N, C-alpha and C positions, 0 to 999 in steps of 0.2 A: 853171086848173081843178083840177088835181093837188092843190095844196092844199084843196080846197074839200073832195075827196074822202076827202083825208085827214082832216080836221075832222070830216067826217058819222061816218067808222070810229070815230073814237076817241069820241064820243060817244054810239053805238051798243055801243060794248063798254065804258061807266063800270059799269052795272049789275055786269057781270061782275067789273070791278076792286074795285067795293066788297063785293060777296058774297067773294071770295078776301079781303079787307083783315079781312073780319070772320070769317072763320074761322083768321084767322094766328093767336092763341093755340091753337089746337086741332090744326092740322096743317102747325105751324110745324116745320124738320127738328128730331130731339129732341126735342120738346115732348112726347109724349106719354114719350118714354124716360126724360128727366129722372127724374119722379116714381118710376118704378119702379127707376132707376137708385138714385134718392137714398135709397128707403127699404132698398136693399140695402147699401148706403154706410155707413147709419147704424149698420146692424145689425153689421159688419166690428168693430167694436172689442170687442165680447162675445167672437169666436170668437179671442181673445188665449188662450195656453194658461194652464191654470190653475195651472201649476209655475212658471211665471217670477214671479223676485223682485218682492213688488210695487210699490219704487223704479221696476224694470226695467219693470213693467208700466204705469206711469204716463209712461215716458219713450216705449214705442213704442206707447201707447194714446193720447199726443198727436199723436204724428206721422203713424200711420195717420189720427186723427179730422180732421188739417188737410188732410190730403192727400185726403181721398175726398171733404168736402166741398167742397172748391174744385175737385173734378173734375168734380162733378156739370155746372159752370157748362160743362164743355167739352164733353160732349156734347152742346149745343144746336147747336156747330158741325159735328156730324155728318149724313151724309141718312141717317136711321135710321127711315123713317116707316113702311118695312115691312121689317122686321129679319128676317121669315123670308125674304124675297127678298135680303135682305145677301148671302148667300153666291155667286149665281150671277152678281151686278152683280162680287163682287170677282173674281170667276174673269173676267170679261171683261175689267175695269180694273184692271191691275197697280197702278196709283197710288193706288187705294180701300185701306182700311186691310179687312185679312183677318179674318174673324171667326171662335174656336174653337166656338161654341156657335150653332146657322143656327135654330132653332126659336123662337126672340122671346125678352121680357126673364124670361118663367118660368122658361123652359128655362134660360136664361144664372145666373138666381138660383141654381134648384136646384146646379145643377151647380158652380157658384160656391162655393154655401156645404157643398157634399160634399167639396169640395178643398179647403176652410179646414181643415175639421173633422179631412179626414184627414192633415193638415200638424199638426194640434194634436197629433195623436195619437204623430207620429212623435217631436214634440216628447218628451211623456210618457214615450215608450220612453227618448230618451236620458238623460233625468232617473233614470227609474228602474233603469236600467242603471248609472248612474253611483252611488246609494245601492246598490244590490246589490254593488257594487265597493268601496264602503267600509264597508260592514257583512263583507265578506270571506265571499259569501254564493255566488259564482260558481262554484266547483266544491263545493258540495255536493250536487250530482246528478250521478252517472257515468256514464249511459246517457243516448241521445237516440233520440228518434223524430221523423218529420218532421212527422205527422198529432198527435203529441200523445199522454196515455196520463192515466187518470184518478189522482191522487195517492195515498197509501196512505190506506184508509179504516178500519184495524183495527192494535191494537196489535201481532200477527205483520207484518203487510210495512211497519209505520213500522221495527221492529226490521232487518227483511230490508235495508230501505233505508239502515240506519243501519250494519250490517254491511257494505254496500259502500263505504261513507266512509270506516268504519275503514280498511279498505286503500288508499285513499289517500295520498298524501304529505302531505297537509295536514294532515292528522289525528296521523300520526306526528311531526309537527317542530314543528306549531303548536299543534293542537285537540287533544292528546293527553290524556285522562279525562273532556274533554266529557261532559255527560250529554244526554238524549234531548230533554228539553225545549227545550235549546240549538239541539241540531240541528235540531229540526223548524220554530225559526225563521229559518235559516239555507235550508233548504229549501223553506219556504214562499217568501220570497223570491225564489229563483231560478225557484221554478218559476211564480209571478205576471207575471216578465218573459219567462220563453218565452210562458204562453198567452195573453198580454197582446199579443205579436205578432203570434201564429196570429188571434187575434180582428181583429185591423188587416187582415189578409187578407181575413178574411171580410167584414168592413165596406168594405172598397174594391171586391172583386169582384160583392158584390151590385148596390149602383146601377149600378156600371161596366155591368156585364150590361143592368140596365134602362133607362139611358140611349141604349145604343148599341141596343138594341130599338123604344127611341121615336124613334131618329132624331135625335138632340139631340147628339149629339157628328159631328165633322168628321170625316173618313178623318186630318189632320194630329194633330189633339188624340189619336185614337185609335192612331195610332204610338206619341205621345209616353208617353203613358197606359201601354202596355201595358208600353214598357219599364220603366219605373218598377214596375210590378207585379212582373216579370221580377226587377228587382234587389230589390226586397221579397222576393220567394222566397228567391230566393241568401243573403240576410242570415240565414237561419236558418241556414247551412250554413256559414256565417262565422261565425258565434258559436261554433256545435260547434267546427269548426276551431281558434279559439280555447281554449275551455275544455280540447279536446282537449292541450293543449301544457302545461297546468295540471297535469294529472292523470299526465305523466311525470316520474320521478327526478330530480331536479336534478343536475347534472354534479358540484356540491361539497357533499358533507355537513354544510358550514356555510350554504349558499345555502336562502335560503326558497320554499318551492314557489310558483310562481305565471305567469301566463299571458305566452304569448310578447309582448313589448312592441310585435314587428310586427304581431302577429294582433290584439291589441289596435287599436293605430292603424287597422289596416285594416277592424276593424267597428266603429269608431265613426267614420272619414272615409268608409264607405258610408252609416251612415245621416244623418250632414252631408247629403251627394249625395242622397239619398232626400228630405229633409227641403227642402232649396234646389228641387229638381224640382219637386216639388209645391208649394212658396210661389208659385214665380217665375208655375207654370202658373195656379194659382188664380187671380194678379194681373190675366194677360194674360185671362182670361174675364170677369171683372169691369170692366177696364179695357181696353179693345183699344188706347185711345189714351193717351197722356200726358199730365198736366195743363198746357196751355197756353193764353197769349190774345193771343200778339204772335208776332212775327218776333222783335222783342227777346228776349224770354223764352227763345224756341227757341234763339238765338247763345248767351245766358248758359249755357243748360243744356248744350249743345257743350262749352263752355269747361271747366263742372264735372266733366261725363265723364269727360273724358282725365287726368283726376286723378284720380275715384272710384274707376278700374275698378282700378289698381293699389294702391291702396289697402284695396281690399276682399280683393283676393287677399292682402295681409299681415294681415289679419284670419283668413281659412282658413288662413293657414300657422303662424298664432301658435298658434289651434284643435288641429291638427294637431300642432303641437310640445306641446301641453299633454295629448293623448292618449301619448306616450312618456314624459312627467313620472308617468301614472296607471302604464304599463306598467311602470316601473322604482322605483317605490314612491319618487320624488323626493321628494316633498311633503315626506316627513315628516326629512328630512335640512335641515341648513342652515337651522334656525327661525328666522331673524334677517333684517333686513333696516335700510338697502341691503346691506349686509355680507354675506357669506357667512360666519359663522364669524366669526374673526378680521381676514379677509383679505377684499379685492375680488374675487377670483380665486383660486380654491385652486388648489394647486401640481397638484394629479392631475389636471387637465382632458385631460390625453394620455396618462394611462397604460395607456392597450388600445392594443392592435396587432392587425391594423392602424391608423392613423388613424382612417380614416372611423367607427371603430364606436365610436369617444367619444360619436361626436353622437347617437347611438341607445341606447346601453347604458352608460356611464358615469354615475352618478349626477349627480356635482358638471356635469358639461358640460350634461346634459341640462336641469338647473335652469337654471342659467346662459343657456342657450339660450333659454329660454321667460324669463325676466326681461326679457332684452335685447330677446325679439320684443314682448314687451307692454309695453315704455317706445316703440318705435318704433312702435307699431301706435295707441298713445295721442297721441302728440308727431305722428304724421302726420294722424291724425282731425283734430286739433287745427288744423295745417296747411291742411287740406284747408275745415275751417269759414273759417277766419282768410282763407283767398285768397278765399272767395266772398262776401264782406262786400259788397264794392263791384260786384259783378257785378250785374247786372240780371237776378232769378231771380223764377219765381214763390212767392207765399208762402208754399205747403206746402212745396216743397224747401226754402228757405230753413227752415222750423220742423224739416224733417226733421233738417237737416243738424246743428242744434242739438240734438235729443232723440239722434241718434248720438255728437256730442261727450261730451254728458251720461251715455248709457250707457257708452260706452267709461272712463270716470274711473270709475264705478260701479263696473264690471270690473276694473280694476287695484285699487281698495280690497278689492273680493271677495277677492280674489289675495293680496294683502297679509295680510290678517286673517285667511286658511284656513291661510296659511305661518305666522303667525308664532303662533296657536293647534292648531297639530300637527295639521291638518287633520281637524277635526270632522265629522260625516257630515251635518251642518245646513249649515253654511258649505261644504264642498265639493261638495256639490250646488248649493247657491246659486251657487257658481262656474262650476258646468258651464253649470246653467240661462242663466246670464249671458251664457257664449259663447254659446250658439246665437240669446241674445236680438240680443244685437249682430250674430251674420250673419243674423239675420231682419231689422235695420234698414239693414243696407250692401245687402243683395237689394231691400227694396222703392226704396231710394236708386236704383240703376241703373235698376231697371225704370224708376222716375217719369222719370230722366235721357234714356230711349230717345227714338231721332229720330220725330219723327209723321210719318204718312203724307201721302205728296204731295198728295193730296186734301185733307187739312186746312191745309195749310203755305197753299194754293190761297185757302181762305179768310180767313186771319188779317190783321190791321193789322199797318202797322210796328211799332207801337207801341201798348201799351194807351191807353183814351181815358179818363182822368179825369174828375171831376164837378166 
């Protein structure tokens, strides 16, 4: 009797089952989101900063494209049928993924694109700052206002600015006899760098206010972006603090006036932190979950992650050591490779007292440090790629590892070429852009290797099913 009632119930529910099967392609978890996400992901490679060297652009573009195209498949496993209510669901279910943007795929796409453009803008700021330094333009403006001011618009105003520069140590010791046209060039370079930074502040603040007003941004994302905005505002103060050190008379009459290497490093490191924060946040907006399709791939990512994090830290330390090379103008010394002059290790690497000063102020030691760190970075990334060969990984992660190794090799090649060529502006700028590109790939790699949410893990098979 019980069996008869059960059979009768199943027969009555059959039409409902058929209807549900018929709408499977429409209302399947993530079905609608995949299409929107796919359009967003396919447009991301175009957001790669234009200042990236062409070869480096190929590496990062290939890595992003492979990652994001493969990641679109991953969204089919997420419960996003109603993404506007996902925030309340995740607030109740701690196992679920917590979205940073809660107003649907359109808002997710808009906020993500804005953050990627902001990161690209910071990238261009770093490169423009490098060009300004390499052309010795950074000390041409001898005063600073937080809000900025109009440039000289008449011959009289240009003469006033030129007279201010003539009082600086750089003019007296290096550029004495410079004509007005040459001064205008270095002045415009520094002025463009400063105004480009202020324009970034406006470009960031206005969309931020708009998205807050529309209710797109969660509290967690709002706090994070407010911190990045405050750090960006402070970057202008750090920049002037750095420039001010170069306007002071050097301690020795034989020393060239230049900014403090410590302040230059603080300025560049702050820019790197802002860029990394923006890029990581943008990735978190458009990729709430890492790409994975099986438990085996999750376990493989965990193995690689343990090595990728210290390797990424080494990339950051190497980039910071490059700032000390720039601050001490150490790239114009020992323009040979692999030896430094006639020796593998110069005799004066510990000539300063106390000993610790040599690692930040001694030209020989600073360059030797950077050479060692750069070589260690290349081999460590190579070791990461080699150790991951036999690990079961998502194809996007494997492709990204190859792109990172290729970019590391290109960056070392750019560094050696810059050194042997006595630091021309073109190669020096490309080398600095290459450092930020390599950092970009390591950020992308670590973001991709992160652990998925428990909710996603419960839906994954043990291994990927192959046809």
